[in-house]
LOMAR-185352 format. One line per 3 residues: number of its first residue (from 1); their letters; for each residue x, y, z negated of N, C-alpha, C. Coordinates in Angstrom, 2 decimals. Layout:
BEGIN
NUM) a) X,Y,Z,X,Y,Z,X,Y,Z ~ ...;
//
This chain:
BEGIN
1) mpd) -103.13,-43.24,-38.60,-101.77,-44.04,-38.38,-101.46,-43.07,-36.98 ~ -100.38,-42.54,-36.84,-99.49,-41.46,-36.13,-99.45,-42.31,-34.50 ~ -99.74,-41.76,-33.36,-99.68,-42.25,-32.17,-97.86,-42.76,-31.99;
4) ada) -97.72,-43.13,-30.46,-95.90,-43.69,-30.10,-95.29,-42.54,-30.16 ~ -96.17,-41.78,-30.07,-95.14,-39.67,-29.54,-94.59,-39.69,-30.75 ~ -95.66,-39.36,-32.10,-95.49,-39.20,-33.28,-94.52,-39.74,-34.38;
7) raa) -94.58,-41.50,-33.71,-93.47,-42.06,-34.77,-91.90,-42.12,-34.02 ~ -92.06,-41.93,-32.92,-90.79,-41.34,-32.35,-90.09,-40.36,-32.76 ~ -90.81,-39.11,-32.61,-90.31,-38.11,-33.09,-89.89,-38.14,-34.16;
10) aga) -91.04,-38.84,-35.01,-90.65,-39.01,-36.86,-89.38,-39.77,-37.33 ~ -88.81,-40.85,-36.45,-87.71,-41.47,-36.38,-88.30,-43.04,-36.77 ~ -89.50,-43.02,-36.73,-90.17,-43.95,-37.80,-90.17,-45.67,-36.90;
13) aap) -91.25,-46.57,-37.11,-90.97,-47.62,-36.22,-91.64,-47.44,-34.98 ~ -90.90,-46.66,-34.23,-90.96,-46.93,-32.57,-90.68,-47.31,-31.85 ~ -90.93,-48.34,-30.78,-90.26,-49.34,-29.86,-88.78,-48.68,-29.67;
16) lta) -87.92,-49.50,-29.93,-86.58,-48.63,-29.35,-86.09,-48.49,-27.86 ~ -85.87,-47.39,-27.47,-86.09,-46.94,-25.82,-84.69,-46.67,-26.04 ~ -83.84,-46.96,-24.54,-82.84,-46.22,-24.27,-83.17,-46.14,-22.57;
19) aqv) -82.26,-44.36,-22.13,-82.25,-44.24,-20.97,-81.18,-44.54,-19.97 ~ -81.47,-45.17,-18.59,-80.76,-45.09,-17.80,-79.57,-44.10,-17.84 ~ -78.39,-44.37,-18.19,-77.77,-42.81,-18.29,-76.45,-43.58,-17.65;
22) dag) -75.50,-42.34,-17.08,-74.21,-43.30,-16.61,-73.17,-42.89,-17.60 ~ -71.96,-43.53,-17.16,-70.85,-43.62,-18.49,-70.63,-42.19,-18.47 ~ -70.17,-41.19,-17.84,-69.67,-39.94,-17.99,-70.84,-39.23,-19.28;
25) tqr) -71.69,-39.41,-18.65,-72.82,-38.72,-19.91,-72.71,-39.32,-21.13 ~ -72.90,-41.07,-21.35,-73.24,-41.40,-22.47,-71.66,-41.10,-23.14 ~ -70.12,-41.33,-22.55,-69.12,-40.16,-23.16,-68.96,-39.45,-23.73;
28) ave) -69.58,-38.50,-22.97,-69.73,-36.92,-23.57,-70.56,-36.76,-24.66 ~ -72.03,-37.28,-24.53,-72.55,-37.31,-26.00,-72.12,-37.77,-26.90 ~ -71.44,-39.26,-26.67,-70.36,-39.45,-27.84,-69.67,-38.83,-28.50;
31) afl) -68.51,-38.22,-27.35,-67.64,-37.17,-27.84,-67.98,-36.18,-28.48 ~ -69.18,-35.37,-28.39,-70.18,-34.79,-28.67,-70.30,-35.02,-30.47 ~ -71.16,-35.75,-30.49,-71.22,-36.44,-32.06,-70.30,-36.18,-32.86;
34) yrq) -68.78,-37.37,-32.26,-67.86,-37.52,-33.07,-67.09,-36.05,-33.17 ~ -67.17,-35.14,-32.50,-66.60,-33.77,-32.42,-67.53,-33.16,-33.77 ~ -68.59,-33.20,-33.74,-69.58,-32.77,-35.07,-69.30,-32.74,-35.98;
37) aei) -68.75,-34.57,-35.95,-68.63,-35.21,-37.70,-67.26,-34.20,-38.04 ~ -66.19,-34.71,-37.05,-65.02,-34.06,-37.37,-65.17,-32.43,-38.03 ~ -65.67,-31.61,-36.88,-66.04,-30.14,-37.72,-66.41,-29.95,-39.27;
40) ldd) -67.56,-31.28,-39.51,-68.22,-31.22,-40.52,-66.92,-31.59,-41.70 ~ -66.13,-32.67,-41.34,-65.29,-33.18,-42.30,-64.06,-32.28,-42.68 ~ -63.96,-31.35,-41.59,-62.83,-30.23,-41.74,-63.34,-28.78,-42.05;
43) grw) -64.40,-28.67,-42.56,-65.35,-27.53,-42.83,-64.98,-26.52,-42.41 ~ -65.50,-26.25,-40.86,-65.12,-25.38,-39.78,-66.11,-24.97,-39.73 ~ -67.44,-24.26,-40.81,-68.50,-23.89,-40.54,-68.87,-22.94,-39.37;
46) ddw) -68.43,-22.26,-38.83,-68.83,-20.96,-37.84,-68.62,-22.01,-36.45 ~ -67.82,-23.20,-36.30,-67.78,-23.77,-35.06,-68.73,-24.83,-35.36 ~ -69.27,-25.19,-36.62,-70.33,-26.21,-36.53,-71.70,-25.22,-36.46;
49) lal) -72.29,-23.81,-36.60,-72.99,-23.29,-36.63,-73.10,-23.30,-34.66 ~ -71.70,-23.03,-34.25,-71.86,-22.69,-32.81,-72.21,-23.89,-31.87 ~ -72.36,-25.08,-32.83,-73.17,-26.36,-31.88,-74.64,-26.06,-31.99;
52) ftp) -75.29,-25.59,-32.62,-76.84,-24.98,-32.41,-77.25,-24.35,-31.77 ~ -78.47,-24.43,-31.04,-79.22,-23.11,-30.21,-79.55,-22.32,-31.37 ~ -79.57,-21.01,-30.85,-80.28,-19.91,-31.63,-81.49,-20.27,-32.53;
55) dgr) -82.26,-21.53,-31.88,-83.66,-21.69,-32.35,-83.23,-23.15,-33.33 ~ -82.09,-23.13,-33.07,-81.72,-24.76,-34.00,-81.93,-25.14,-35.05 ~ -82.46,-26.64,-35.54,-82.74,-26.77,-36.84,-81.92,-27.78,-37.38;
58) ywm) -81.62,-27.94,-38.71,-81.28,-29.06,-39.52,-82.19,-29.79,-40.06 ~ -82.57,-30.56,-40.07,-84.09,-31.17,-40.69,-83.51,-32.50,-41.25 ~ -83.73,-32.59,-42.65,-83.63,-34.02,-43.79,-85.21,-34.13,-44.58;
61) par) -86.06,-35.28,-43.63,-87.56,-35.54,-44.40,-87.17,-35.62,-45.42 ~ -88.18,-36.07,-46.71,-88.26,-36.55,-47.65,-88.78,-38.04,-47.18 ~ -89.80,-38.14,-46.41,-89.96,-39.73,-45.67,-89.72,-40.06,-44.50;
64) adq) -89.42,-41.47,-44.06,-88.50,-42.01,-42.84,-90.33,-41.64,-41.57 ~ -91.40,-41.73,-42.20,-92.44,-41.65,-41.49,-92.78,-39.85,-41.04 ~ -92.62,-38.88,-41.74,-92.68,-37.53,-41.15,-92.73,-37.26,-39.88;
67) aqg) -93.35,-36.45,-39.15,-93.69,-35.79,-38.32,-93.20,-35.06,-38.10 ~ -93.07,-34.02,-39.01,-93.04,-32.58,-38.65,-92.30,-32.00,-39.92 ~ -91.29,-30.86,-40.05,-90.81,-30.26,-40.76,-91.27,-29.45,-41.03;
70) dgv) -92.03,-28.47,-40.98,-92.61,-27.02,-41.05,-94.18,-27.37,-42.10 ~ -93.60,-26.58,-42.99,-94.59,-26.67,-44.02,-94.88,-27.43,-45.05 ~ -94.18,-28.91,-45.02,-94.59,-29.95,-45.62,-92.85,-30.04,-46.83;
73) pni) -93.13,-31.12,-47.80,-91.92,-31.19,-48.18,-91.05,-31.87,-47.52 ~ -89.42,-31.09,-48.21,-88.27,-32.06,-47.11,-86.92,-31.66,-48.07 ~ -86.21,-32.53,-47.58,-84.98,-32.37,-48.21,-84.20,-31.29,-47.98;
76) fwe) -84.54,-30.59,-46.55,-83.67,-30.02,-46.14,-84.50,-29.74,-44.55 ~ -84.92,-28.69,-44.56,-85.49,-27.92,-43.54,-84.78,-26.50,-42.88 ~ -83.98,-26.73,-42.28,-83.26,-25.27,-42.43,-82.72,-24.71,-40.89;
79) dld) -83.03,-23.51,-40.68,-82.67,-22.92,-39.22,-81.29,-22.19,-39.53 ~ -80.72,-21.31,-38.66,-79.46,-20.88,-38.49,-79.48,-20.33,-39.87 ~ -80.03,-19.16,-40.10,-79.65,-17.89,-40.99,-80.35,-19.14,-42.59;
82) lmr) -80.55,-20.22,-42.75,-81.05,-20.49,-44.18,-79.46,-21.32,-44.05 ~ -78.86,-21.99,-43.03,-77.57,-22.87,-42.56,-76.15,-21.73,-43.25 ~ -76.72,-20.42,-43.03,-75.70,-19.52,-43.16,-75.82,-19.50,-44.95;
85) vri) -76.79,-19.44,-45.45,-76.70,-18.78,-46.57,-76.37,-20.23,-47.52 ~ -76.27,-21.53,-47.14,-76.07,-22.40,-47.51,-74.41,-22.21,-47.78 ~ -74.03,-21.88,-46.43,-72.40,-22.06,-46.40,-72.21,-20.98,-47.21;
88) rrn) -72.24,-19.72,-47.56,-71.77,-18.37,-48.34,-71.76,-18.88,-50.05 ~ -73.06,-19.71,-49.98,-73.02,-20.07,-51.49,-72.34,-21.08,-51.77 ~ -71.56,-22.08,-51.10,-70.99,-23.36,-50.95,-69.68,-22.76,-51.66;
91) thp) -69.60,-21.41,-50.30,-67.88,-21.15,-50.38,-67.36,-19.89,-50.86 ~ -68.29,-19.65,-51.96,-68.45,-18.35,-52.65,-67.35,-19.00,-53.93 ~ -66.18,-17.65,-53.89,-65.22,-17.99,-54.70,-65.80,-18.72,-56.14;
94) haw) -66.89,-18.31,-56.63,-67.26,-18.59,-57.94,-68.19,-19.97,-58.17 ~ -68.33,-20.29,-57.12,-69.13,-21.73,-56.40,-68.49,-22.95,-57.79 ~ -69.25,-22.87,-58.85,-69.01,-24.05,-59.68,-69.10,-25.40,-58.71;
97) sqs) -69.96,-25.87,-58.34,-70.12,-27.07,-58.04,-69.26,-27.36,-56.80 ~ -68.45,-26.58,-56.34,-67.62,-26.89,-55.40,-65.90,-26.40,-55.94 ~ -65.79,-26.88,-57.11,-64.50,-26.72,-57.80,-64.23,-27.90,-58.92;
100) ppn) -63.33,-28.50,-58.05,-62.62,-28.20,-56.95,-63.40,-28.95,-55.81 ~ -63.36,-28.43,-54.60,-64.13,-28.80,-53.67,-63.99,-29.99,-53.20 ~ -65.30,-30.46,-52.60,-65.40,-32.27,-51.98,-64.67,-32.36,-50.98;
103) rls) -64.58,-33.06,-50.38,-63.88,-33.43,-49.09,-64.84,-34.76,-48.30 ~ -65.33,-34.66,-47.13,-66.51,-35.43,-46.76,-65.41,-36.85,-45.29 ~ -66.31,-37.28,-45.15,-65.87,-38.64,-44.38,-67.04,-39.04,-43.77;
106) hvv) -67.45,-38.55,-42.08,-68.37,-38.88,-41.33,-67.69,-40.42,-40.26 ~ -68.97,-40.85,-40.61,-68.58,-42.31,-39.36,-69.78,-42.31,-38.78 ~ -69.97,-42.00,-37.41,-70.63,-41.51,-36.60,-71.03,-43.20,-35.47;
109) snv) -71.91,-43.91,-35.54,-72.06,-45.34,-34.32,-73.09,-45.50,-33.97 ~ -73.53,-46.48,-32.88,-74.63,-46.90,-32.49,-75.03,-46.09,-31.67 ~ -74.65,-44.81,-30.70,-75.13,-43.73,-29.99,-75.89,-44.25,-28.65;
112) vie) -76.84,-43.94,-29.09,-78.28,-44.45,-28.15,-79.09,-43.19,-27.07 ~ -78.94,-42.92,-25.88,-79.31,-41.57,-25.31,-81.01,-42.63,-24.92 ~ -81.70,-41.97,-25.89,-83.45,-42.31,-25.49,-83.77,-41.55,-24.01;
115) sva) -83.70,-40.64,-24.17,-84.84,-39.97,-22.96,-83.48,-38.59,-22.38 ~ -83.80,-38.76,-20.98,-83.56,-37.64,-20.00,-84.33,-36.75,-19.48 ~ -84.62,-35.66,-20.21,-85.54,-34.41,-19.81,-84.70,-34.18,-17.66;
118) ang) -85.58,-33.39,-17.36,-85.50,-33.07,-16.03,-84.46,-32.19,-15.58 ~ -84.19,-31.45,-17.15,-83.18,-30.30,-16.87,-81.96,-30.59,-17.86 ~ -82.26,-32.14,-17.98,-80.66,-32.70,-18.71,-80.65,-32.20,-20.12;
121) dlt) -81.64,-32.07,-20.63,-82.03,-32.04,-22.57,-81.96,-33.39,-22.56 ~ -81.56,-33.73,-23.71,-81.42,-35.35,-24.20,-81.99,-35.42,-25.25 ~ -82.40,-36.64,-26.07,-82.87,-37.24,-26.97,-81.98,-38.23,-27.45;
124) vrs) -81.22,-38.09,-28.53,-80.05,-39.31,-28.72,-80.56,-39.93,-30.27 ~ -80.32,-40.96,-30.70,-80.16,-41.43,-31.72,-79.18,-42.46,-32.11 ~ -78.64,-42.29,-33.45,-77.52,-42.91,-33.77,-77.27,-43.29,-35.33;
127) kfh) -76.63,-43.66,-35.81,-76.21,-44.44,-36.93,-75.04,-43.53,-37.34 ~ -75.24,-43.43,-39.06,-73.86,-42.33,-39.54,-74.00,-43.37,-41.27 ~ -72.66,-43.09,-41.30,-71.99,-43.62,-42.89,-71.46,-42.08,-43.14;
130) cse) -71.53,-41.50,-44.54,-70.72,-40.29,-44.86,-70.33,-40.63,-46.37 ~ -69.16,-40.60,-46.58,-68.76,-40.67,-48.12,-68.35,-39.23,-48.19 ~ -69.01,-38.90,-49.72,-68.14,-37.63,-50.08,-67.21,-38.06,-51.30;
133) ylr) -66.03,-37.03,-51.21,-65.15,-37.05,-52.59,-65.87,-36.25,-53.42 ~ -65.92,-36.30,-54.43,-65.82,-34.69,-55.61,-65.58,-34.97,-57.22 ~ -64.69,-34.59,-57.46,-64.54,-34.70,-59.31,-64.37,-36.14,-59.38;
136) yev) -63.37,-37.18,-58.60,-62.79,-38.47,-58.77,-63.63,-39.23,-58.73 ~ -64.85,-38.99,-57.91,-65.92,-40.15,-57.60,-66.39,-39.83,-55.96 ~ -66.79,-41.13,-55.52,-67.11,-41.46,-54.35,-68.61,-41.66,-54.27;
139) rhf) -69.17,-40.59,-53.06,-70.97,-40.62,-52.79,-70.87,-41.26,-51.53 ~ -71.89,-42.34,-51.28,-72.00,-42.88,-49.78,-73.22,-42.55,-49.32 ~ -73.33,-42.33,-48.25,-74.95,-41.70,-47.53,-74.67,-42.28,-46.40;
142) agk) -76.00,-43.29,-46.10,-76.04,-43.67,-44.68,-77.18,-43.28,-44.16 ~ -77.75,-43.58,-42.51,-78.91,-43.34,-42.51,-79.06,-43.33,-40.98 ~ -80.09,-42.62,-40.46,-80.09,-42.02,-39.07,-79.87,-40.92,-38.47;
145) yrh) -79.47,-40.57,-37.46,-79.53,-39.33,-36.84,-80.70,-39.58,-35.84 ~ -81.19,-38.28,-35.27,-82.25,-38.04,-34.00,-81.34,-36.49,-33.59 ~ -80.82,-36.32,-32.43,-80.59,-35.05,-32.23,-81.42,-35.17,-30.90;
148) elv) -82.02,-33.95,-31.03,-82.54,-32.83,-29.37,-81.30,-32.23,-28.79 ~ -80.81,-32.62,-27.72,-79.83,-31.75,-27.49,-79.89,-30.98,-26.24 ~ -79.58,-29.64,-25.96,-79.62,-28.90,-24.92,-78.37,-29.09,-23.70;
151) kdg) -78.87,-29.63,-22.68,-77.44,-29.22,-21.78,-77.34,-27.85,-21.75 ~ -76.12,-27.79,-21.93,-75.43,-26.39,-22.10,-73.98,-26.30,-21.13 ~ -73.80,-27.11,-20.03,-72.46,-27.05,-19.45,-72.08,-28.46,-19.17;
154) dge) -70.86,-28.75,-19.02,-70.26,-29.87,-18.33,-69.31,-30.30,-19.67 ~ -68.89,-31.72,-19.51,-67.98,-32.13,-20.70,-67.96,-32.39,-21.88 ~ -67.76,-32.21,-23.05,-67.68,-32.71,-23.97,-68.54,-31.63,-25.09;
157) gay) -68.24,-30.31,-24.55,-68.99,-29.45,-24.96,-70.46,-28.67,-24.24 ~ -70.66,-30.18,-23.51,-72.33,-29.61,-22.57,-73.50,-29.35,-23.22 ~ -73.07,-29.87,-24.57,-74.58,-29.81,-25.33,-74.89,-28.87,-26.44;
160) rir) -76.10,-28.23,-26.95,-75.69,-27.61,-27.76,-77.17,-28.43,-28.82 ~ -76.99,-28.47,-29.97,-78.22,-29.11,-30.80,-79.49,-28.19,-31.50 ~ -80.59,-28.53,-30.54,-82.00,-28.03,-31.00,-82.39,-28.28,-32.16;
163) lqr) -81.91,-29.62,-32.14,-82.86,-30.19,-33.56,-81.88,-31.60,-34.02 ~ -81.24,-31.25,-35.01,-80.79,-32.71,-35.70,-81.66,-33.33,-36.99 ~ -82.30,-34.07,-36.71,-83.10,-34.76,-37.67,-82.27,-35.59,-38.61;
166) vdl) -81.87,-36.12,-39.86,-81.31,-36.87,-40.53,-82.00,-37.66,-41.21 ~ -82.46,-39.11,-41.40,-83.32,-39.75,-42.09,-82.14,-40.52,-43.40 ~ -82.12,-40.43,-44.32,-81.27,-41.19,-44.97,-81.37,-42.43,-45.67;
169) lna) -81.16,-43.18,-45.67,-81.41,-44.92,-45.89,-82.43,-44.74,-47.50 ~ -81.57,-43.94,-48.57,-82.61,-43.47,-49.85,-82.73,-42.39,-50.05 ~ -83.62,-41.74,-49.30,-84.19,-40.40,-49.58,-84.71,-39.97,-50.42;
172) egp) -85.62,-41.19,-50.75,-86.38,-41.56,-52.24,-85.61,-41.61,-53.30 ~ -84.64,-42.13,-53.73,-83.63,-42.40,-54.46,-83.30,-41.77,-55.21 ~ -82.65,-41.39,-56.68,-81.95,-40.73,-57.15,-80.93,-40.21,-56.79;
175) fdy) -80.44,-39.07,-56.90,-79.05,-38.63,-56.62,-78.35,-37.55,-58.40 ~ -76.79,-38.28,-57.96,-76.49,-37.56,-59.50,-75.76,-36.12,-59.60 ~ -76.01,-36.01,-58.52,-76.11,-34.36,-58.32,-76.90,-33.58,-57.21;
178) viq) -77.12,-32.70,-56.86,-77.67,-32.08,-55.14,-76.63,-32.50,-54.11 ~ -77.27,-32.59,-53.24,-76.61,-32.90,-51.43,-76.27,-31.36,-51.51 ~ -74.86,-31.20,-51.32,-74.62,-29.77,-51.29,-74.49,-29.42,-49.70;
181) wwl) -73.68,-30.07,-49.14,-73.39,-30.14,-47.63,-74.07,-30.40,-46.96 ~ -73.73,-30.72,-45.46,-74.51,-31.40,-44.19,-74.21,-32.85,-44.09 ~ -75.21,-34.01,-44.07,-74.75,-35.15,-43.88,-74.84,-35.36,-42.47;
//
């Protein structure tokens, strides 16, 4: 059984912790996550990639108890290069899976700052719901986010994403078609 640090990194059943932060930090983190959701909904892919650090990762594990992404099965384990490949593939004029293009709507809530490092970097957990409309049907995805945010200035744009972990509520469930975009 993994220790408490590994469970926390995995997003598993670790004790729920919350750091004591001022209201300005809480608002800045919430605004950052809400802005990311809007960028995804609007399909502003260059703006979305710019939210990540150069070594940033997008991770959707296959299981909620996964403590690492590298070298094990995942739904997604992408660095910036793989994210760019997926964007090019999905936005290509001949991408039949996006004809007509899908539409997304993200809702982010329950934003909790778990920890603050001495340098201002944060670990944040939140909940999400994403609806995708494609070919006259709506699919719903829900789950938990865990973000490792790197301090990068002040205000709403004060952070960049080193890791975005997405734990789907139904990660092991069947899907009618492949998840094309980021949740």
